[in-house]
C-alpha positions as CSV (number, residue, x, y, z in Angstrom):
1,M,0.0,0.0,0.0
2,N,1.2,3.5,-0.8
3,Y,0.7,5.1,2.7
4,L,2.1,8.4,1.6
5,K,-0.4,8.7,-1.2
6,H,-3.3,8.1,1.2
7,Y,-1.8,10.6,3.7
8,C,-1.6,13.3,1.0
9,A,-5.1,12.6,-0.1
10,L,-6.3,13.0,3.5
11,M,-4.4,16.4,3.7
12,R,-6.0,17.6,0.5
13,K,-9.5,16.6,1.7
14,A,-9.0,18.7,4.9
15,S,-7.2,21.7,3.3
16,D,-10.3,23.6,2.3
17,R,-12.1,23.3,5.7
18,N,-12.7,26.6,7.5
19,W,-13.5,25.1,10.9
20,T,-13.0,27.4,13.9
21,K,-13.3,27.3,17.6
22,K,-16.9,28.5,17.3
23,S,-17.9,25.4,15.4
24,S,-20.5,23.3,17.2
25,F,-18.6,20.0,16.7
26,Y,-15.3,18.6,17.9
27,F,-12.2,18.7,15.7
28,E,-8.4,18.7,16.1
29,K,-5.6,20.6,14.4
30,H,-2.8,18.7,12.7
31,H,0.5,19.8,11.3
32,I,0.9,18.5,7.7
33,F,4.7,18.6,8.2
34,P,5.3,17.3,11.8
35,E,7.1,19.8,14.0
36,S,9.2,17.1,15.5
37,I,10.8,16.6,12.1
38,F,10.4,19.9,10.2
39,G,10.4,22.3,13.1
40,K,7.7,25.0,13.8
41,N,5.5,25.8,10.9
42,R,1.9,27.0,10.2
43,K,0.9,24.3,7.8
44,L,-2.2,23.2,9.7
45,V,-5.4,21.3,8.7
46,S,-8.5,20.5,10.7
47,F,-9.4,16.9,11.3
48,T,-12.0,14.9,13.1
49,A,-10.6,12.8,15.9
50,R,-10.8,9.7,13.7
51,E,-9.1,11.4,10.8
52,H,-6.3,12.6,13.0
53,Y,-5.7,9.1,14.3
54,I,-5.6,7.7,10.8
55,A,-3.2,10.5,9.6
56,H,-0.6,9.6,12.3
57,I,-0.8,5.9,11.6
58,L,-0.4,6.5,7.8
59,L,2.5,8.9,8.4
60,W,4.3,6.4,10.7
61,K,3.9,3.6,8.2
62,A,4.9,5.8,5.2
63,L,8.2,6.8,6.9
64,R,8.9,3.3,8.1
65,K,8.5,2.0,4.6
66,R,10.7,4.8,3.1
67,Y,13.4,5.2,5.7
68,G,13.3,2.1,7.8
69,D,12.7,1.4,11.5
70,K,15.9,2.9,12.8
71,D,15.6,6.3,11.2
72,Q,14.9,9.1,13.7
73,R,12.0,10.4,11.6
74,T,10.3,7.0,11.8
75,I,11.0,6.7,15.6
76,K,9.4,10.1,16.2
77,M,6.3,9.3,14.3
78,A,6.1,5.9,16.1
79,Y,6.0,7.9,19.4
80,A,3.3,10.2,17.9
81,A,1.2,7.3,16.7
82,W,1.6,5.6,20.1
83,R,0.4,8.8,21.9
84,M,-2.6,8.9,19.5
85,C,-3.5,5.3,20.5
86,F,-3.1,5.9,24.2
87,P,-3.5,9.6,25.1
88,Q,-2.3,10.4,28.6
89,G,-1.4,6.7,29.0
90,D,-5.1,5.7,29.1
91,Q,-4.7,2.1,27.8
92,E,-7.9,0.8,29.3
93,N,-10.4,3.0,27.3
94,C,-8.6,3.0,24.0
95,K,-8.9,0.2,21.5
96,V,-6.6,-0.6,18.6
97,S,-6.1,-3.7,16.5
98,S,-3.8,-6.3,18.0
99,R,-1.4,-6.2,15.1
100,L,-1.1,-2.4,15.3
101,Y,-0.6,-2.5,19.0
102,E,2.1,-5.2,18.8
103,S,4.0,-3.4,16.0
104,L,4.0,0.0,17.9
105,R,4.7,-1.6,21.2
106,I,7.7,-3.5,19.9
107,K,9.1,-0.4,18.3
108,I,8.7,1.8,21.4
109,S,10.2,-0.9,23.6
110,Q,13.3,-1.2,21.3
111,V,13.8,2.5,21.3
112,A,13.5,2.8,25.0
113,S,15.9,-0.2,25.5
114,N,18.5,1.3,23.2
115,R,18.3,4.7,24.8
116,T,18.8,3.2,28.3
117,K,21.7,1.1,27.1
118,K,23.3,4.1,25.6
119,L,22.8,6.2,28.7
120,M,24.1,3.4,31.0
121,S,27.2,3.0,28.9
122,N,28.2,6.5,29.9
123,S,30.1,6.0,33.2
124,E,29.3,9.6,34.4
125,Y,25.6,9.1,33.9
126,K,25.7,5.7,35.5
127,K,27.5,7.1,38.5
128,R,24.9,9.9,38.9
129,A,22.0,7.4,38.6
130,L,23.4,5.1,41.2
131,S,24.1,8.0,43.5
132,G,20.5,9.2,43.1
133,I,19.2,5.7,44.0
134,K,21.4,5.5,47.1
135,S,20.4,8.9,48.1
136,Y,16.7,8.0,47.8
137,Y,17.0,4.9,50.0
138,K,19.1,6.8,52.5
139,N,16.4,9.5,52.8
140,N,13.6,7.0,52.7
141,P,14.7,4.0,54.7
142,H,12.6,0.9,55.2
143,P,10.3,1.3,58.2
144,L,11.8,-1.8,59.9
145,K,15.4,-0.8,59.3
146,G,17.4,-1.0,62.6
147,K,14.4,-2.6,64.4
148,S,14.2,-6.1,65.7
149,L,11.0,-8.1,65.4
150,S,9.3,-9.2,68.6
151,E,9.2,-13.0,69.3
152,E,5.4,-12.8,69.1
153,L,5.6,-11.3,65.6
154,K,8.2,-13.8,64.5
155,R,5.9,-16.6,65.7
156,K,3.0,-15.2,63.7
157,I,5.1,-14.8,60.5
158,S,6.3,-18.4,61.0
159,E,2.7,-19.8,61.5
160,S,1.4,-17.9,58.4
161,T,3.8,-19.7,56.1
162,K,3.6,-23.2,57.5
163,G,2.0,-26.2,55.7
164,E,-0.8,-25.3,53.3
165,K,-0.4,-21.6,54.1
166,H,2.9,-21.5,52.3
167,H,2.7,-20.1,48.8
168,M,4.5,-23.1,47.3
169,W,2.3,-25.7,49.0
170,G,1.4,-28.4,46.5
171,K,3.3,-26.7,43.7
172,V,6.3,-28.1,41.8
173,G,9.4,-25.9,41.7
174,H,10.2,-24.6,38.2
175,R,13.7,-26.4,38.4
176,K,12.5,-29.7,39.9
177,G,13.6,-32.6,37.8
178,M,15.8,-30.4,35.6
179,K,19.6,-30.8,35.3
180,N,22.1,-28.2,34.3
181,S,24.1,-28.9,31.2
182,Q,27.8,-29.5,31.5
183,S,28.6,-26.1,30.0
184,H,26.2,-24.5,32.5
185,R,27.8,-26.2,35.4
186,Q,31.2,-25.2,34.1
187,G,30.1,-21.6,33.9
188,I,28.8,-21.7,37.5
189,S,32.1,-23.2,38.7
190,E,34.2,-20.6,36.8
191,T,32.1,-17.7,38.2
192,R,32.5,-19.0,41.8
193,C,36.2,-19.4,41.3
194,K,36.5,-15.8,40.1
195,K,34.4,-14.5,42.9
196,F,35.6,-16.7,45.8
197,G,38.8,-18.3,44.6
198,N,39.5,-21.9,45.7
199,I,41.3,-21.7,49.1
200,W,39.0,-21.5,52.1
201,E,39.7,-20.9,55.8
202,I,37.0,-22.6,57.8
203,K,36.6,-22.3,61.5
204,D,34.3,-24.6,63.5
205,P,32.3,-23.7,66.7
206,D,35.3,-24.7,68.9
207,G,37.7,-22.4,67.1
208,I,39.5,-25.1,65.2
209,V,40.7,-23.8,61.8
210,Y,40.6,-25.9,58.6
211,I,42.0,-25.1,55.1
212,A,40.1,-26.5,52.1
213,K,40.3,-26.2,48.4
214,S,36.7,-27.2,47.8
215,L,34.1,-25.7,50.1
216,K,31.4,-28.0,48.7
217,K,33.3,-31.2,49.4
218,F,34.2,-30.0,52.8
219,C,30.5,-29.3,53.6
220,K,29.5,-32.7,52.3
221,E,32.2,-34.4,54.5
222,Y,31.1,-32.5,57.7
223,K,27.4,-32.6,56.8
224,L,27.0,-28.8,56.4
225,N,24.7,-26.9,54.0
226,S,27.1,-25.6,51.3
227,G,24.6,-22.9,50.3
228,H,24.6,-21.4,53.8
229,M,28.3,-21.6,54.0
230,Y,28.6,-19.7,50.7
231,D,26.3,-17.1,52.2
232,V,28.7,-16.8,55.1
233,A,31.6,-16.4,52.8
234,N,29.7,-13.8,50.8
235,H,28.9,-11.9,54.1
236,K,25.2,-12.6,53.8
237,L,25.3,-14.5,57.0
238,K,27.6,-14.0,60.0
239,Q,27.9,-17.7,60.8
240,Y,26.1,-21.0,60.2
241,K,25.7,-23.3,63.2
242,G,28.7,-21.6,64.7
243,W,30.9,-22.2,61.6
244,T,32.6,-19.3,59.8
245,V,34.3,-19.3,56.4
246,K,36.4,-16.9,54.4
247,N,38.3,-17.0,51.1
248,I,42.0,-16.5,51.6
249,K,43.3,-16.8,48.0
């Protein structure tokens, strides 16, 4: 379809209208040459709401066909068409075809993703963004920060998640029965080696120090939970059953 031809025909149809604010019906003004592309201009026509919507969809499709999806002109018209579909973000009361919605949504998502990646690749911007996040949480701390829960409250929380009350009761975990591939296991091993190394200093509840190359094998030998011991090594837990561990490589 020649979208530009239909767009021009729509412009010619509306060019002779002398609709004014005193008119008793609703209409909208439209720039024949979009300001976001051509800058400020007075090339305006009057449209019904439906015609205005159709004009923006035709304009977006025409530019996409001529210049491609990555061209800035196409991107700007994609945003304009998206705003016509959902004015003020009102997605509940606006209806568009599923194909049109999908096409626009994918394009807007890609543009937003690329913009975010470009911004976050800038170390100065990333530093400012992280600083802003830290500042926000510093000024708006969690209401329970620094407070300890009463034994009664702990008991109530515990009772609310026992047995059938637990959200995973009767459900199968998404990883149950699944095995990691050899390459996946190797990747996990390499990541742990880079993060933790492979020499561990382990201290038992009596203060006896052990040196081990494999924390997992050590835990298996002494019947300890390796996951909790890794949490201790990663400073997520202070100790596990009186045991402490740290990487000394």
